[in-house]
N, C-alpha and C positions, 0 to 999 in steps of 0.2 A: 327483268325490269332493270333499269340502270340507276341506282342508289347513289345519291352521295351523304354523307355522314359530317358533320361539324363537331371536331373534336375528338383526339386519339386518347382519350383520358379510358379508364376502365370500363365504363358505359358505353362509350363510342366501340373500345374495341371489342367488346362482348358482342354488341351488335352486328359488329362486320363479320366475327368469327361465325356467329349465328346464321348470318344470310349469305356469306360469300358463296357457297355451294350453288347454290339457285339463283342468284341475281350477279351483274357485274355492278361490281362494288368499287368506290372510291372515297377516300377519307380525306378531311381537308383540315390543316392544322398551321396555325402562323408558326409554330415552332417545330421548323423541320426536324430536330432531334426526337421528338414525340411520335413520330411516323415510322422510327426505326425497325417495328417490330408488328408492325400491320401486316396482315397476314391474306393474300390470295386478293390484292384489293390495290387498284392506282393511288398513289399518296401524293396529293397536291399540298404546294405551300402558297401557291398563287392564284389569283383569282382567274387569271388569262386560262389556267386549266379547265378550271369549271366551265369557261365559255366554251370550249372544245367538248366536255364532256355530255353536255346538255341533259341533266340528270333528267329522271321522271319522278323522282321522290327524294327529299332531302329529311332527313332524321337529324335533327339539333340535340347533340349530345355535351355541348360545351358546359361548364360550370354555370347554374343557375343565373347568377350575378350578369352574365354576360348573354343570357339566350336570346333576347331581342336584339341586342347589338349585332349580336354574330347572322343573326335573320336580316338584318338591315345590310349590312356587307356583302351579303352572296345574293341577294334578290335582285339587283341588275345584272347578274350574271348566268339567271337559269330561265328556262322555256315559262311562256306564261301559263301555262297548264300543269306546270309542276306542282305536284302535291308538296305542301312543306309541313312537316310535324315536330312537335316537340315531344319529350318526355320527363319535363321538368316536374319536381315535386310542390314546386310553388308557382301558382297559376297568375300571380299578379301581374297585371298590363298586359296579358297574354288575349283576353278576349277583345280588348279594345284594338290591339295590334292586327289581328286577324280580321277584325270588321272592318279595317283599310287597306288591307295590304294586297287586297286584288288577285289572292292564289287559294286555291282550294285548299283548305289546311285539315290536319287531323291531330287532336291532341291527347295524350294517355300519360298513365302514371305507372308506371312499374314498380311495385312497391317492394322491390328486392335490391334495395341500395347494396354496393360490393361490400360495406363496412359489417353488415352481419351475414348476409346470406351466401349460401354457396351456389356461384352462378353455373355449377356443372349439375347441380340438384334443384329445382324450384317446383317441385311437383306439390309442395305445401304453402308454394307464395298467391300473391294476388297482384292483379293489375286493374286500372280502373280508366276506361274509354270516356270521353267525354261526347255526350250527346249531340252537341251542335255540331260536331267534326263532320265534313265530308262524307257522302256512303263509300266512296270505294277507299278512303282511308281507313276508313271503320273495318272494312271489308277486310283488309291488308293487315291489320293488327289482331285484328280476332282470329284470323288465321296464323297468325307468326306465335301469340299467345298461347293458343291451342295446342299449338305443337310443343311448346314450351311447358303444356301441362298445368298450365296458369290458371287459378279461378278468378274471371272476368267480371266486372259490375260495370254498369252502365251509370254516369253521374252527369249532371249540369254542371259547369264551371260553377256555379253557387253553391251545389252539393257537394263538388268535390272539397271545396274550401270548407263547408262543414265536417266533414267527414275527415281531413286532417286534420282539423282543430282538435277532436276529440282521439284520434289514431297516433299522431305523432306528438301534438303540444302537450299531452298528459304525460307520457312517459319520458317527454324529452324536458319538462320542466320536474319531475319527480326524480330524473338522474343527475339533474343540475345540483337539486336541492341535497342530494344524498352527499355527493361529491363536494360542495362547497364545504361541508363540515367534518369532512374526513380526514383523520391522522394515520401516521403510517401505524401497520400492525406486523409486528412481529410473529404473531401466530395466528394469521386470520383462517375463521372458520371458512366453511363452503357456501354459505349464502353470503358472505362478505363478499368473497371472491369474486363469485358469481356477478354481484352489483359491479364491482371492481372493473371486471372485465367489459360490461355495459358501458359503464362510465368512460372507461379509455376510449373505447369505439366511439362514442357518442363526439368525445373531444377531438377525435381526429378529423371529425366532418368540417366544412368552410365554415368558417364564422357569419359570412351571409349567409350561407342557407339555415343555419339556426335561428339567425335573428329573424329572417323572413318566415321561416314556419311559425316563431313563436309570435310574430308583429300582424299574424293571421286575426282580423277584427274579432272572428268566433274564440278566439285563445281565451280573454278575460273570463268569459262567464266558465271555463273551464278551469281555469286557476283558481275563481271564487269557491269552487266545490272543493276542491283538492284544499285550500285553507278551513273551510266550514268542517270537513272530515278530520282534519289535523286538529281542530279547536274541540270536536268532539271526543276524539280520542285521547287527547291531554288532559280532559277532564275527568274522563274514565280513570283513567292511569294516576293523576292526583287524588283521588277518591278512592282506589284502590277497590274498586266498585265490581265484585267478581261476577253479579248477576247481569249487569249492563256488558261488560267484556263479552260475557257469552255470548249476549244478545247480537253484540258488534260483530265478533268472529261469526256466529251464525250468517249474519247478514251478507258479510264479505263473501264466503265460502259460495251461497246463494247466487253470487254476482259473478263467481267464478265459472257456474255450470253452462 
């Protein structure tokens, strides 16, 4: 298959490396310098090169802020039957875009961003495939993600947003609150260092990505739960109530099973 990847960043390069031995690959990036290390693929920096390549599948791996803009840029330069796909962690605006783009599409979310995951070992990682996607597109990504030994779930666009509000918004918000009150420690403990490593990784992400994940309409209800639990814990600590603390810790351990 002839596959065009949009964006030569970490995820774009990762997908190119994974697919390049079985498919004819090309990577398009507006910045030619980002294409220097693209392996076993044609390197495009002009739209005319896409015209000549005639891809059968496009994988949009640009920064989430520019996902739809990147699609709009290349749509006039790909065949009508070409499947377009995104791997965005934020699906805002994409259902509406796909509904009017007149191309078959497949939307997935590989939940192993390069900040924390080891891209060479993904056996414990997950991926989501959107149910509204085109059948052939879903088959392609199911095969790919199975080859990577990922656990796959299928969600609708709406279910995806609900899941992301829970699985990303809660840890993101918790980490932001932790980091916002941090002071330099001369002799940090192991737990502190691990939390700090997570915080540094999170803050290396794009500001737009962090904002869009937290602006998910389902996030406020999750933040409310955090506030309620903090209030409960604060009251237990203030009262130095050993019995309630024991009950609270027991409940937390049950949640982790």
